[in-house]
C-alpha positions, 0 to 999 in steps of 0.5 A: 500500499502507498503512502497515505494522504493525511488531509485535514478532513476525515476519510470517507468510506462507503458505509456508515461514518465512523460515529456510528461505529460501536466499540469492539466487544472481546478480551484484549487477546481477541481484539489484538488478533483481530488488529493483526488479522490482514483481513480487518476491514480498514472501518474497524482497523479505525475503530481499534485505534481507539482500543483501551489497550495500548497493545492492540493500538500499538498493532494497528500503529504498525499496520502498514495498511492502516489507513490515515484516520486511524494513524493520525490520533495514534501520533498524539497517543498517551503510549510512548510505543503506539506513537513510536510504531506509527513513527517506524510505519512506512506508510505513514503520511508526512503529516503524521511524520512532521508531528513525531520528529518533533515528538518530546520523547526521543526515541520517537524522533530517532525513528521517524529518521530510519523511516523510508517515508521520511521525505526531504521536507521531513529530513530539513526539520531534522537538519534544524533539530536542536538534538544532535543524536537527529541531526546524526542520524540524518548525516548518515543518510545516503540520500541526503539532499547536496543542500542538506548535506552542505548545511550539516558540513558546518554543524556545531557538533564534531559527532554529527560532521563526523558520521557525515564525513564516514557516511556521505556519498557527496565528494565536495561535501568529503573535499570540505570535512578533509579540511576540518580542524576536528581531528574526529571529524577528519577520522570519519572521513578516512573511514570513507571508501568513497575518498580518492587516492589523492585524499588518501594520501592526505590522510596518511599524512595526517598528524593525528595518529587516530587518523592515520589509523582508522585510514590504515583498518578502513580503506585500501591505500597505494602501494606508496602510501602503505610502505610510507607508514612502514615507518610511522612513529606511531606503534598505534598506527602500525599495530593497526596496520598488521592488524587490518583485513585490508593491508597486503599479505606482503606488508604485513610480513615487512611488520613481522620485524617491527622494532616495536615486538608487540607490532610483530607478533601481531602481524606474525600471529594475524589470522584472516576473519579475526575480526580485528579490523574496523569495518564502517558500520551501515547508517544506524536505526535507532531502536528503544532498548528493552531494559529501562535507561536510554541511551543512543542508537548503536552507542552500546558499540561505538 
């Protein structure tokens, strides 16, 4: 079912008006089964959207075929899990997503960021939000408009710029972030597989150890750059090379005689598939943790 139209007037269906419908009887389990049944009529789903059970309302909110008249009131539901289900619903209207991207609950705002129905108008609101994590999730989107990407290049948060640097496909954005004065931003660019050979050479000469280490773990470098890095002044960089999945075997063999025994031992003992390489993660999709406490999406492994 396509994305829904959310208009000011109530949806019109053949048959009786919604106001004529009576509350649906049965136990909560029976009403939940009805809400999940793909054959349940849309007018019944509208009734179930006002069910006293939040579990039933959440089931309606998650249905891609739920009518707009059912989803609209659920964007203001007092239960946050119900609102979050609408925020993740790929058939949610732009108007509903606009409401939810401004929700007081951050997990609901973050869920909107991962919704495939999120369009440029919603992304523009995200780019102007005070929520740093929301802007960071926006920065990781592959389909980010050049205008919004250019705006995030100057974001006040280095973390947002770092995430943009890692995930952007825009060569102009990569070029701009290479000149960022904050090392963590350049470290983000160093993880981006869409950098040019010349840009990687520049990053291989970056004065900050973390930038060079991230580079050798993540992207393939020219022979000349790898040869220079064999004599890198930082043990951390040489150790990153020794344990990187993408460093050629002859470079690792050279590191087996490194003056630092930790580097030499790591090179000699390296086994492909050992999981020591640092690959670029796909953009994160925010999911509320099941337990109490709230972190940000992906923070447990970051």
